[in-house]
N, C-alpha and C positions, 0 to 999 in steps of 0.2 A: 507797439501797444495800440489798441483801438481807442478812439476818442470816447471819453465818458459821455453818457446820455442821461437825461432826466426823465423820470416817471412821475407823473402827477396823478394822485388818486382823487378822482372827482365824481365817482359814481354816486356818492351820497348827497351831492350838492342839491339836486332837484328836490328831494324830500325834505332836506333841512331848511331850505329857503322857500318852500311852497311854490316851486317852479322857477326855472332859471331867469325868466324875464322879470321876476320880482326881486332879484338880488339887488341889495342896496349898494350903490357905489360908495367908496370911502375916500376917493381922491378928488381933487378939485376939477379935474378934467373928465370926471365920470369913471375913473379907474376902479376896478374891484381889487380885493386883496390879491387875487391870483395874478393880476397884472404886475404888481410889485415883485412877486416871486419870479415871474418870467423875466422881468427887467434885470433883477439881481443875478439870475442864472446866466443870462446873456453876457452881462458885464464880467462875470467870473470866467467865462470861456465856453460854457455849454452852447452847442449849436443845434442840437436835436432834442425834441421833447415828445414824449408819448403821453397822451391824455387817456386815462382809463375812465370811461363813462358808461352810462346805460345807453343802449341803442336808441331808445325813444328820446334821448336828450340831444342827439347829434346835431340837428338843424339849429336848435337854440344855442348850443355850445359853439358851433362854428360861427354863428353871428357875433359871439363875444370875442372870438380869438382870431379868426382868419384874416380880417382886415386891419387888425391891430398888431399884436405880437407875432401873428402868423406871417407878416411881411418881413420879419427880421430873423425868425427862427424856423427851422424845418420842423414841421409838426406831423404827427401821425395819431390816429385814434384807435384805441382798442376797447372792446366792449366786455364788461363784466356781466356774465349771464348766469343766472341761478342754476340753469340746467347744465352748465359746463362742469361736468363731474367725471372722475376716472371711471373706467369700465367696471361694471358690476354694481355701481351706485346709482340711485335715482332720488329725486327730490321728494322728501316725505310730504304727505298730504297736509296742507295748511301752512307750509313753509313759504314765507314771502321775503324774509330777510336774506341778504347776500351772505356769503360764507366767510367774510372777514378780509383783512388786508393782505394776507398771503394769497388768498384766492384772487384778489384784485390784481396783484402784481403778476400772477401766473397768466393773466390774460395776454401778457407780452412775451411769453416764454419762447415762442417760435420766431421772434423778431430780434432778440437781443443776444449778442454773443461777445459783448465786451463789458467793461465796468459800468455800473449805473447807480444813480442816486434816486431815492424815493422820498416824496414829500406829500403832505395833505394839501388839497387845493385851497382850503379856506383858512389857512394859517399864514401869518407874516413871520418870516424867519430872520430877515436882516441881511445886508450885503456881506458881512464878514463870514456868515455861515456858509454861503455859496462859494466864496473864495477858498475857504479852508477845505471844503468838501471836494472841489474840483482839483485842487493841488494834491490831495490825498489820492483820489481815484486815478490821476494821471500816472502815478507810480505804483498803484496797488497790484500786487502779484501774489497768488497763492504759492506757498512753499510748504514748510512743515505744517502750517496751519492755514485755514482760509483767512484771507486778509480783508477784514471788514472795518467799518467805522460808523460812528454815530455823533451827531452834534449834541453836545451837552450844554444845557442852559442853566444858569443859576436860578434856583426855584423862585426867588422873589421877583425875578424878571418875567415870570410867566403867569402870575396870579392876577385876578381881577378884584376890584374893591367891591364888587356887586354880588358876591356869593361864593359858594364852594365850587371846586372843579375836581376833575380826576387827573392825576399825574403819575407818570412812571418814575419813581424815585430810584436813583442809580447808586450802586456801590462801585467805587472805582479804585483800582490799585494805585500804589504810590507812583508807578511808572506810567499811569494814564490809560490803563486798559479796563474795560468793563468787566466786573465780576458778576453782577446780577442786577435785575430790575424788579422792584416791588411796586405793584399797582396800588396806589392810594386813591380810593374812589371819592373821598370827601375830604379835601384839604383846602384851607382858607386862612385869611388873616383873622385873628381873634385877639382883641386887646393888645394890639401892637406886636403880636407874635404869629408865626406860621404854625398852625396846628392841624392835625388830622384826627378823625374818629372812624371807628369801624362799627360802632354800636349806638351812636347818637348820645352816649352818656359819658364815656371816658375819652378825654382829649390828650394827645401827645404832641409835644413840641418838636419841630424839625428846624435845625439851624439854618439861618440864611447862608447862601453860598452852596447849599447842597445841590449837586447836579441832577437834572431831570431830563428825560427824553421827551421830545415833542414830535416824534415820528419822522425825523430827518435822518435817513440811513444811507450808507454807501456800501455797495456790494460788488464783488467780482461775479462772473457768470456762474460760479459754483453754487451760489445761493438759489438760483433758479432750479438747478438740479435737486438741491436739498429740499426745497419746498415741494417740488413735484413728487419726490419720494415720500415725504412725510404727510402729505395731504390725505392719502387713503388711510393711513394709520389713524390720523385725527378723526376722519369721518367714521370709521368703524366704531370708535369709542363714543363720539358725539351723537351719532344716530340712536345709540342705546340710551344715553343719559339726558340729552337735551336737544331733541331733533328739530325743534322749531326755532331755537335761538343761538345755539352754539356757533362760535366763530373762531377761525384759525388766524390768530394775530401774528404780525411780524415779531413783536417782542417774545412771544412764546417760542417761535421757531429759533430765534437767536439764542434764547435761554437754553433750549435743548442742546444746541451746538456747543455752547460754552460748557455745559455740564459734561458733555461727551468729550471735551477737550479737542474738538475738531476745528474750532475757530478762535481767532483773537479779534476783539473789537476795540479799536483805538477810539477813545473819547476825545473829540475835537472840541475844546472849550470855546464857548461863544459868550462874549460880553454884551451881545445885542439883546435888545428887548424883544420878546415874542409878543405878537398881537393876535387876537382873535375875538370874534363877537360871540362869546358864550351866552351872554345875557343882552337883551336889547339895550340896556343902559350902558353897555360897553362901547356902543358905536361912536358916541361923541368923543371919547378919549382916543379911539383909534383914528378918527378923522383928524383931530387936532394934532396928534403925534405925527401923522404922515405929512400934514401940511407944514409942520415945523421943520421936517426934514427937507421938504421942497424949498422952504424959505432959506435954509442953510446951504442949499446947493447940493445936497446929497442926491436928490433926484431932480430931473428937469420938471418944469411946470406941466408939460404934457409928456408922458412917458413915451408915447408912440408917435409924436410929431403931429 
């Protein structure tokens, strides 16, 4: 079996933060959220990381990575290019948005021939999630079905006190496999309960403990082939219906494979708390939480020495 590798989707970081050099550190030694993910991945056993970035971000990004995590992990860079499309397709006039997370991961399709995990660059997932994922991928093998996995977080561990968020709410079978994901674009704490709305008027309660996806996936190489085959089908439809904004997301591709009964996705439960800076008011609680984990010895005071 080939060693599992980690793919980190970071092509959106520059736009989200107004340029990489302005990214706010969240750790006491100047660490960014991505540093904690890289540290957790390394401690779990991952040795190689692929960063998917925009070409124009490369020098700024290397400044953040190469002399820190890059001293301990083998790193490679792949570039998500808007123009990287299958034969017969071209970028519609006025399109500036990338083609989504499947398109991002396909930037690595010619480099990866073993099991791989995928995460977002600006989310904190917790040490337990990386250990569970590495252990799964070490043994993952396609047989009757494609053998995939997803880290499932308890919904209440992923919410902010500062407003609404979008979450992929999961339906999971009794034996721990993903049945489907429903995207809830406006879900939040309201009057001590977790509720979502689709129309700003009617609110529906979701029980605490409900599993959600935070885009931490584990795949065998078959997923690359499936995304590559499905991307032109997606484009043919998207270019007719929403040429400027349609995106091909990983959950959509996974959902298609589940419906076609080609894949099984094991939901690896995590009790870790997810962190992210959705709102600027979130930053203080993220900083305080990470410092508390340093104080408890979960992380060293300086991640990279």
